[in-house]
MDTraj code that builds the backbone (N, CA, C; nanometers):
import mdtraj as md
import numpy as np

residues = "MET LEU ASP PHE TRP ALA THR TRP CYS GLY PRO CYS ILE GLN GLU LEU PRO ASN VAL ILE LYS SER TYR THR LYS TYR HIS ASP LYS GLY PHE GLU ILE LEU GLY ILE SER LEU ASP ARG GLU LYS PHE ALA GLU LYS LEU ALA VAL PHE THR LYS ASP LYS ASN MET PRO TRP PRO GLN ILE TYR ASP GLY LYS TYR TRP GLN ALA GLU ILE SER GLN LEU TYR ALA VAL GLU GLY ILE PRO PHE MET LEU ILE VAL ASP GLY ASP THR GLY GLU ILE LEU ALA SER ASN VAL ARG GLY GLU GLN LEU GLY ALA ALA LEU GLU ALA ALA LEU ALA LYS LYS LYS PRO ALA ARG".split()
xyz = np.array([
    [-0.0520, -0.6656, 0.2347],
    [0.0131, -0.6529, 0.1071],
    [-0.0901, -0.6775, -0.0014],
    [-0.0887, -0.5939, -0.1011],
    [-0.1680, -0.6174, -0.2206],
    [-0.0775, -0.6883, -0.3196],
    [-0.1211, -0.8053, -0.3640],
    [-0.0414, -0.8872, -0.4548],
    [-0.1169, -0.8999, -0.5868],
    [-0.0726, -0.8255, -0.6868],
    [-0.1331, -0.8304, -0.8199],
    [-0.0631, -0.9410, -0.8966],
    [-0.1405, -1.0351, -0.9484],
    [-0.0825, -1.1537, -1.0091],
    [-0.1863, -1.2208, -1.0986],
    [-0.1471, -1.3303, -1.1634],
    [-0.2400, -1.4124, -1.2424],
    [-0.1840, -1.5538, -1.2544],
    [-0.2730, -1.6483, -1.2730],
    [-0.2309, -1.7881, -1.2839],
    [-0.1515, -1.8141, -1.4115],
    [-0.1705, -1.7315, -1.5143],
    [-0.1008, -1.7490, -1.6419],
    [0.0358, -1.6811, -1.6451],
    [0.0722, -1.6119, -1.5378],
    [0.1943, -1.5303, -1.5332],
    [0.3114, -1.6123, -1.4788],
    [0.4056, -1.6469, -1.5649],
    [0.5223, -1.7246, -1.5234],
    [0.6007, -1.6619, -1.4092],
    [0.6371, -1.5325, -1.4194],
    [0.7098, -1.4700, -1.3084],
    [0.6295, -1.4691, -1.1776],
    [0.4967, -1.4605, -1.1868],
    [0.4134, -1.4652, -1.0658],
    [0.4258, -1.6020, -0.9986],
    [0.4223, -1.7058, -1.0796],
    [0.4327, -1.8420, -1.0272],
    [0.5718, -1.8634, -0.9672],
    [0.6753, -1.8064, -1.0305],
    [0.8111, -1.8182, -0.9769],
    [0.8235, -1.7471, -0.8422],
    [0.7516, -1.6379, -0.8238],
    [0.7582, -1.5607, -0.7004],
    [0.6741, -1.6230, -0.5889],
    [0.5800, -1.7073, -0.6254],
    [0.4850, -1.7634, -0.5295],
    [0.5499, -1.8311, -0.4081],
    [0.6535, -1.9139, -0.4236],
    [0.7144, -1.9746, -0.3043],
    [0.7657, -1.8696, -0.2053],
    [0.8193, -1.7600, -0.2552],
    [0.8676, -1.6528, -0.1687],
    [0.7513, -1.5849, -0.0964],
    [0.6409, -1.5646, -0.1659],
    [0.5228, -1.5028, -0.1052],
    [0.4664, -1.5937, 0.0039],
    [0.4560, -1.7221, -0.0255],
    [0.4046, -1.8183, 0.0721],
    [0.4963, -1.8245, 0.1944],
    [0.6272, -1.8253, 0.1700],
    [0.7244, -1.8277, 0.2807],
    [0.7070, -1.7034, 0.3688],
    [0.6917, -1.5876, 0.3069],
    [0.6734, -1.4635, 0.3831],
    [0.5423, -1.4648, 0.4598],
    [0.4373, -1.5147, 0.3968],
    [0.3074, -1.5224, 0.4639],
    [0.3186, -1.6123, 0.5872],
    [0.3809, -1.7269, 0.5707],
    [0.3970, -1.8213, 0.6812],
    [0.4796, -1.7603, 0.7940],
    [0.5858, -1.6914, 0.7588],
    [0.6768, -1.6348, 0.8594],
    [0.6158, -1.5149, 0.9327],
    [0.5420, -1.4299, 0.8628],
    [0.4988, -1.3031, 0.9214],
    [0.3492, -1.2935, 0.9525],
    [0.2725, -1.3908, 0.9140],
    [0.1278, -1.3829, 0.9352],
    [0.0926, -1.3658, 1.0834],
    [0.1584, -1.4407, 1.1699],
    [0.1310, -1.4301, 1.3139],
    [0.1722, -1.2955, 1.3724],
    [0.2492, -1.2188, 1.2957],
    [0.2936, -1.0862, 1.3416],
    [0.2043, -0.9749, 1.2841],
    [0.0978, -1.0142, 1.2163],
    [0.0043, -0.9155, 1.1634],
    [0.0080, -0.8970, 1.0129],
    [0.0878, -0.9742, 0.9428],
    [0.0983, -0.9617, 0.7975],
    [-0.0187, -1.0316, 0.7293],
    [-0.0850, -0.9581, 0.6423],
    [-0.1958, -1.0128, 0.5636],
    [-0.1688, -0.9872, 0.4161],
    [-0.2243, -1.0716, 0.3330],
    [-0.2142, -1.0548, 0.1881],
    [-0.3555, -1.0491, 0.1314],
    [-0.3739, -0.9630, 0.0354],
    [-0.4947, -0.9613, -0.0460],
    [-0.4481, -0.9791, -0.1891],
    [-0.4805, -1.0940, -0.2474],
    [-0.4430, -1.1205, -0.3851],
    [-0.5412, -1.0536, -0.4799],
    [-0.4900, -0.9945, -0.5855],
    [-0.5747, -0.9374, -0.6894],
    [-0.5382, -1.0088, -0.8178],
    [-0.6271, -1.0961, -0.8603],
    [-0.6028, -1.1794, -0.9773],
    [-0.6387, -1.1043, -1.1055],
    [-0.5463, -1.1032, -1.1992],
    [-0.5703, -1.0446, -1.3296],
    [-0.6036, -1.1532, -1.4319],
    [-0.6659, -1.2584, -1.3847],
    [-0.7084, -1.3641, -1.4764],
    [-0.8293, -1.3196, -1.5573],
    [-0.8506, -1.3864, -1.6685],
    [-0.9598, -1.3531, -1.7596],
    [-1.0950, -1.3959, -1.7025],
    [-1.2008, -1.3505, -1.7674],
    [-1.3351, -1.3843, -1.7218],
    [-1.3596, -1.5348, -1.7309],
    [-1.4555, -1.5814, -1.6533],
    [-1.4949, -1.7229, -1.6460],
    [-1.3814, -1.8111, -1.5951],
    [-1.2961, -1.7562, -1.5082],
    [-1.1829, -1.8304, -1.4553],
    [-1.1923, -1.8488, -1.3039],
    [-1.3037, -1.8097, -1.2453],
    [-1.3165, -1.8113, -1.0991],
    [-1.2949, -1.9512, -1.0401],
    [-1.3545, -2.0529, -1.1008],
    [-1.3413, -2.1890, -1.0468],
    [-1.1964, -2.2372, -1.0559],
    [-1.1315, -2.2132, -1.1691],
    [-0.9920, -2.2541, -1.1848],
    [-0.9018, -2.1784, -1.0876],
    [-0.9326, -2.0517, -1.0652],
    [-0.8559, -1.9716, -0.9703],
    [-0.8682, -2.0289, -0.8293],
    [-0.9894, -2.0666, -0.7907],
    [-1.0123, -2.1242, -0.6580],
    [-0.9350, -2.2545, -0.6408],
    [-0.9349, -2.3379, -0.7418],
    [-0.8604, -2.4645, -0.7363],
    [-0.7100, -2.4364, -0.7282],
    [-0.6634, -2.3431, -0.8096],
    [-0.5212, -2.3088, -0.8120],
    [-0.4744, -2.2606, -0.6747],
    [-0.5482, -2.1661, -0.6158],
    [-0.5046, -2.1114, -0.4865],
    [-0.5092, -2.2162, -0.3765],
    [-0.6052, -2.3064, -0.3835],
    [-0.6107, -2.4139, -0.2842],
    [-0.4932, -2.5098, -0.3032],
    [-0.4682, -2.5505, -0.4286],
    [-0.3591, -2.6441, -0.4573],
    [-0.2222, -2.5865, -0.4222],
    [-0.2064, -2.4556, -0.4354],
    [-0.0774, -2.3912, -0.4106],
    [-0.0634, -2.3404, -0.2669],
    [-0.1615, -2.3715, -0.1810],
    [-0.1577, -2.3309, -0.0405],
    [-0.1507, -2.1790, -0.0254],
    [-0.2483, -2.1132, -0.0865],
    [-0.2604, -1.9674, -0.0807],
    [-0.3885, -1.9350, -0.0036],
    [-0.3841, -1.9349, 0.1310],
    [-0.5060, -1.9214, 0.2100],
    [-0.5624, -1.7788, 0.2183],
    [-0.4896, -1.6812, 0.1692],
    [-0.5373, -1.5437, 0.1788],
    [-0.6457, -1.5163, 0.0741],
    [-0.7301, -1.4154, 0.1006],
    [-0.8403, -1.3847, 0.0083],
    [-0.7898, -1.3343, -0.1269],
    [-0.8715, -1.3592, -0.2268],
    [-0.8416, -1.3158, -0.3628],
    [-0.9564, -1.2289, -0.4147],
    [-0.9205, -1.1205, -0.4807],
    [-1.0174, -1.0383, -0.5517],
    [-1.0044, -1.0750, -0.6993],
    [-1.1149, -1.1057, -0.7603],
    [-1.1141, -1.1453, -0.9009],
    [-1.2406, -1.0918, -0.9661],
    [-1.2228, -1.0099, -1.0693],
    [-1.3407, -0.9597, -1.1398],
    [-1.3445, -1.0045, -1.2860],
    [-1.2454, -1.0834, -1.3281],
    [-1.2455, -1.1383, -1.4631],
    [-1.2162, -1.0366, -1.5723],
    [-1.1625, -0.9218, -1.5345],
    [-1.1406, -0.8158, -1.6333],
    [-0.9964, -0.8085, -1.6835],
    [-0.9178, -0.9127, -1.6498],
    [-0.7823, -0.9233, -1.7055],
    [-0.7030, -0.7966, -1.6734],
    [-0.6405, -0.7307, -1.7685],
    [-0.5601, -0.6112, -1.7433],
    [-0.6448, -0.4912, -1.7024],
    [-0.7738, -0.5008, -1.7209],
    [-0.8631, -0.3912, -1.6828],
    [-0.9266, -0.4148, -1.5448],
    [-0.8738, -0.5077, -1.4677],
    [-0.9264, -0.5335, -1.3334],
    [-0.9360, -0.4012, -1.2582],
    [-1.0499, -0.3804, -1.1941],
    [-1.0772, -0.2498, -1.1339],
    [-0.9714, -0.2060, -1.0323],
    [-0.9304, -0.2959, -0.9435],
    [-0.8320, -0.2566, -0.8426],
    [-0.6960, -0.2287, -0.9069],
    [-0.6617, -0.3052, -1.0094],
    [-0.5333, -0.2789, -1.0755],
    [-0.5350, -0.1419, -1.1442],
    [-0.6503, -0.0986, -1.1894],
    [-0.6618, 0.0345, -1.2497],
    [-0.6397, 0.1442, -1.1448],
    [-0.6888, 0.1213, -1.0241],
    [-0.6700, 0.2193, -0.9168],
    [-0.5225, 0.2443, -0.8859],
    [-0.4413, 0.1394, -0.9001],
    [-0.2996, 0.1491, -0.8663],
    [-0.2099, 0.1568, -0.9902],
    [-0.2701, 0.1756, -1.1068],
    [-0.1958, 0.1894, -1.2329],
    [-0.0975, 0.0746, -1.2554],
    [-0.1430, -0.0468, -1.2309],
    [-0.0586, -0.1649, -1.2492],
    [-0.0374, -0.1884, -1.3985],
    [0.0889, -0.1935, -1.4373],
    [0.1234, -0.2132, -1.5781],
    [0.1953, -0.3448, -1.6034],
    [0.2331, -0.4131, -1.4975],
    [0.3010, -0.5406, -1.5111],
    [0.2849, -0.6204, -1.3834],
    [0.2906, -0.7519, -1.3967],
    [0.2798, -0.8402, -1.2804],
    [0.3923, -0.9416, -1.2848],
    [0.4334, -0.9932, -1.1704],
    [0.3795, -0.9667, -1.0377],
    [0.4122, -0.8244, -0.9927],
    [0.3210, -0.7687, -0.9161],
    [0.3379, -0.6344, -0.8610],
    [0.2817, -0.6369, -0.7201],
    [0.3639, -0.5996, -0.6232],
    [0.3224, -0.6063, -0.4832],
    [0.3364, -0.4698, -0.4177],
    [0.2375, -0.4372, -0.3372],
    [0.2405, -0.3145, -0.2589],
    [0.2249, -0.3514, -0.1121],
    [0.3180, -0.3087, -0.0308],
    [0.3029, -0.3269, 0.1129],
    [0.2321, -0.2019, 0.1634],
    [0.1165, -0.2241, 0.2225],
    [0.0297, -0.1150, 0.2640],
    [0.0061, -0.1244, 0.4142],
    [0.0146, -0.0106, 0.4825],
    [-0.0194, -0.0080, 0.6244],
    [-0.1702, -0.0293, 0.6343],
    [-0.2099, -0.1375, 0.6985],
    [-0.3510, -0.1733, 0.7086],
    [-0.4333, -0.0771, 0.7916],
    [-0.3691, 0.0043, 0.8725],
    [-0.4418, 0.1007, 0.9552],
    [-0.4584, 0.2353, 0.8857],
    [-0.3554, 0.2783, 0.8126],
    [-0.3584, 0.4124, 0.7530],
    [-0.3791, 0.4117, 0.6018],
    [-0.3514, 0.2991, 0.5364],
    [-0.3588, 0.2930, 0.3909],
    [-0.2331, 0.3436, 0.3224],
    [-0.1342, 0.3851, 0.4007],
    [-0.0094, 0.4355, 0.3432],
    [0.0664, 0.3228, 0.2741],
    [0.1146, 0.3494, 0.1535],
    [0.1966, 0.2524, 0.0821],
    [0.3385, 0.2624, 0.1375],
    [0.3861, 0.1521, 0.1950],
    [0.5161, 0.1495, 0.2608],
    [0.6273, 0.1005, 0.1691],
    [0.5920, 0.0176, 0.0719],
    [0.6907, -0.0343, -0.0229],
    [0.6185, -0.0763, -0.1496],
    [0.6873, -0.0623, -0.2607],
    [0.6265, -0.0924, -0.3898],
    [0.7139, -0.1880, -0.4690],
    [0.6500, -0.2886, -0.5242],
    [0.7134, -0.3859, -0.6135],
    [0.8364, -0.4518, -0.5532],
    [0.8245, -0.4923, -0.4280],
    [0.9327, -0.5656, -0.3623],
    [0.9109, -0.7143, -0.3843],
    [1.0167, -0.7802, -0.4276],
    [1.0077, -0.9236, -0.4551],
    [1.1356, -0.9910, -0.4089],
    [1.1315, -1.1238, -0.4124],
    [1.2506, -1.2003, -0.3761],
    [1.2966, -1.1682, -0.2352],
    [1.4264, -1.1529, -0.2200],
    [1.4864, -1.1242, -0.0899],
    [1.4391, -0.9897, -0.0340],
    [1.4060, -0.8959, -0.1222],
    [1.3622, -0.7631, -0.0787],
    [1.2296, -0.7689, -0.0031],
    [1.1456, -0.8658, -0.0335],
    [1.0153, -0.8741, 0.0307],
    [1.0284, -0.8931, 0.1813],
    [1.1090, -0.9871, 0.2236],
    [1.1263, -1.0123, 0.3667],
    [1.1793, -0.8904, 0.4399],
    [1.2775, -0.8234, 0.3817],
    [1.3347, -0.7047, 0.4445],
    [1.2307, -0.5932, 0.4539],
    [1.1509, -0.5750, 0.3493],
    [1.0473, -0.4718, 0.3502],
    [0.9397, -0.5036, 0.4535],
    [0.9061, -0.6307, 0.4674],
    [0.8062, -0.6699, 0.5680],
    [0.8595, -0.6488, 0.7087],
    [0.9855, -0.6834, 0.7308],
    [1.0468, -0.6609, 0.8624],
    [1.0397, -0.5126, 0.8986],
    [1.0745, -0.4257, 0.8048],
    [1.0741, -0.2820, 0.8290],
    [0.9314, -0.2324, 0.8559],
    [0.8363, -0.2809, 0.7764],
    [0.6969, -0.2363, 0.7934],
    [0.6410, -0.2831, 0.9269],
    [0.6660, -0.4051, 0.9641],
    [0.6138, -0.4589, 1.0897],
    [0.6817, -0.3941, 1.2104],
    [0.8066, -0.3539, 1.1951],
    [0.8774, -0.2887, 1.3051],
    [0.8150, -0.1523, 1.3372],
    [0.7543, -0.0902, 1.2381],
    [0.6915, 0.0415, 1.2577],
    [0.5544, 0.0317, 1.3239],
    [0.4954, -0.0866, 1.3215],
    [0.3609, -0.1038, 1.3776],
    [0.3642, -0.0970, 1.5288],
    [0.2667, -0.0312, 1.5825],
    [0.2541, -0.0252, 1.7275],
    [0.1807, -0.1507, 1.7740],
    [0.2257, -0.2102, 1.8843],
    [0.1588, -0.3301, 1.9345],
    [0.0131, -0.2999, 1.9717],
    [-0.0706, -0.3979, 1.9498],
    [-0.2130, -0.3828, 1.9885],
    [-0.2223, -0.3770, 2.1408],
    [-0.3141, -0.2982, 2.1890],
    [-0.3290, -0.2849, 2.3335],
    [-0.4402, -0.3702, 2.3850],
])
top = md.Topology()
chain = top.add_chain()
for i, resn in enumerate(residues, 1):
    res = top.add_residue(resn, chain, resSeq=i)
    for name in ("N", "CA", "C"):
        top.add_atom(name, md.element.get_by_symbol(name[0]), res)
traj = md.Trajectory(xyz[None], top)
């Protein structure tokens, strides 16, 4: 899942417990998160402390470009939080902007489509 977010974003912080719960529940089934932080420049140290304090063990991409973050430009992100469930093998976007209760259901559906590793 690509998770576009920022430490200054109230709705992102509100969604965080749900994201952490989903990560904990589905990580052993192959679910991974890549966070894309839309924080401002010179915020890398604060971002690292924040993710550690909030128990966010997944990797974060941070370029300090705020709304012009390069990856967010690729996906035309206009608001956060914004999540994309992406098939890690094909790159196909399986679900877009799923949050709250919808996130778990979308993850269940995406993981059900995955073929077991041989």
